[in-house]
N, C-alpha and C positions, 0 to 999 in steps of 0.2 A: 279332175278340172272343174273349177267355177264355168258357169254357164254365162255368167253377169257382160262380158267383153263382148260378146257376141250377142246378145240377148236382142229384140226390136218388138218395140209396142206393141199390142192387140190390140185392134180395135172392138170394145167390148159392146154387145147389142144392147146400149141405156138408150132407152127414148127421153128425151125432157118434155114430154108431151103426153100423158096420160090419155090411154083410150077414153073415148063418149059415156061408158055402161063402168067404169071404173069407179070404185066404192069410192063416197065422200071423203074419207081420210087422206085416199094416193092425192084424190084431187086438190084439196087446199096444201097439201105439200108440194105440189108440182106447182100450184100459182104463187104458191110465195117462193119459192127459188125464183117462177121468172119475174114478179116483181123483184128481187132483192138482184136480178140482172138490170135493173132499169133504173133501179134509185137506191139512195143507202137505207138501212132498214130502221135510222129513226124516222124517216119519210112515209112508211108501209105502215095503215093502219088499218084495225082488221076489217074493215068496212070493206075496203080494197082486196084484201085477201078472200073476202065471201064473195064480195061480186067475181072476181076473177074464177073462182075454184066454183060459180055458178050453185052456191049451197045459201043458207040463212044464217046469222051470227048466232042463232039459238045452234043449229047443226054443228059451226065452228067450235062455239065455246064448249058445246059436249066432248069434241074430240081432243082439244086442246085448251090449255089456261092460259098461254103465254108465247108469242115469237119464237122466245127461246124453245121452248116445247118442240113445235114444229120443226127448227132446227135440229133439235135431239134429234129427231123422229126421220127426217132425212141422213142424219148422220148413221142412225142404226140401220136404215136399208145400204147405207153402203158397207157399213160394218158386213151386212149379212151375204149380199154379192161377193165379195172379197175372200170369205171364209168359204163359199160356196164355188169358187173359183182356183181351187189348191191344183198346183201341178203335179203329181206324185215322182215326176224325175226330177225334182228340186230336194228330195228326202235325205239324199246321201251329201248333198251339198255341205259346206261349213255354215253355220249359222248365221254369219254376215253375209253371203250370199241369198241363203233362204229369207233373210228380213228385205233386202233387196226387192226381187222378186217379188214378195209379200208388197212392197211400199209402191212399186210399181204398177200392180194391178187395180193398186188404189188410185191410182191417179189415173190411170187407163178410164177406171169405172166413173172417176169424177169429171171427164173430157167435158160433157156435154152443160157442166155446172161451171163454165169457168168465168163468165162476169159474175155470177152470183159471187164465188169466191173473191174474185177483185174489190167486187162492192165490200164486201166483210172486212175485207184487209183494211180499206181503205177507213170503215170505219172505227174498227181496232184501234187503228194509231191515234184517234182523236179521242176517243171515249175506252179510258183504264177500265170502268167495272166492265165493260162489254168486252173487252179482252182478255180478263178475269174468268169469265163466265165462259168465254170459248175454247181459253184453254181448259177447262176443268170439262167439257166435253170432248176436247181432243185427247186426253191422257185416260179418259175413259176408253174411247174408241182403239187408242194406240196400243191398251194391255192388249186387247182382241189381236189388233194384227203381230203381238210380239209373242200369243201364243197359236198364230198359224204359222208363225216364223219358227215355232216348236221350241221356244223361249220361255223359260218360267220369270212369271210376272209374282212371285211369291215373295213376302217378306219385306226389309227395308231398302232391297235392293233391287226388288222389282217394280218397286214403284217409281225408286228414281230412274230405272231404266225407262218408263213409262211415260213422264214427266222430261226426262231426255229426248225422248221419240218425238214427243208433241211438239218441242220447241226447233228439233231437226227438221223436222216433217215442214213447220211455219216457213221457216226460211227457203225449204226448197217449192212452198208456193209459189213464193214471190218470183221465181223462175218459171214455174210453170204457167201462170196466169198469164204470161208475153210468149210462151213458148209454143208458134204458131207450125210449127214442122210437125207431119204425119207421125214422125218416129219419135216423138218428144225427145231430140236427142239430147237437145240444153237442158232437160227437165233430169234424163238418164245422169249426165255429169254432174250436175248439181248434187243429186244424190248420193251420186257414188262420193262425190268430196266430204259431202256432211257427214257420210257414214263414216267412212277414215277419220274424219276431225274426232267424234263422236269414241271412237274406239281408243283411240290414243289418249283422251280424256279422261275415260274409266281406266285404261293401265296406270298413269299416273297418277289417280285419285287413290285404286287398289294398292300400288308402291305406298303414298302416304299414307295410306291405313295401319300400315303396319307398324310404324311409329307410335301408334296412339292406342287408347284401349276400347275407342272405337269400332275397333276393328272387324268385332264379333257383330255387327249391323250391316257392317258394309259388305266384307268378304266371305259370310258364312255359306253364300250359295254362289259362291264365285264358280266350281266346277258343278254345282249340280244345275245349272240353268242352261248348262249345253249338253245336247246329247251324246258328243266326240268328246270323251275326256284330254285330247292334246289341243283342243282348241282355245284359241285367244279370247275372251270377254267382249261379247257384240256391242255394237255402236248404240246410245241409245242418249 
């Protein structure tokens, strides 16, 4: 049986404040995320980041070429923490439950950055180019989340799943940034709903593709991307 209904959020030992002896790169990332929690990304200047991080502009430039590059580095670190925090007990669970567990681990790691995420969501609504850039970063991260759930990301269907999962996760984040419950109960319920909707969408898409020549592009990996041959397509 899947563990999802009984799952409780785990507090991850993640601090929003780096140690005093942290390398410049780490201090820059933390400074940028702290500034995002206070103001919109378009209101943050390079001098602001350097001053908050305690580095020179030259040091900042040597580490990062843009604010989006800093954000990409932050997301890469989130990816790393999720990938190193896997639960071996989930290996025998259905693919959807494995994915649920991976995404909840990601959300738990993101708790200290909730206000920064809220700020980015607000800015993306007003700035389509920023929204597209954030989507590109999100798709890259979600490819790793699918891999962490032992779901294939290869081929056209793998890319479609990663993109769909990025959109799905963005919707869950709208609940996450308002969820003050210690156990993230509302967030878990939102993620469960979104995964269900995503699974139904892929099932309908697979059915429609049986009627078109494009079925070889979409359905080629239908069974290959799950470990268990009797499992249904995973939500994305």
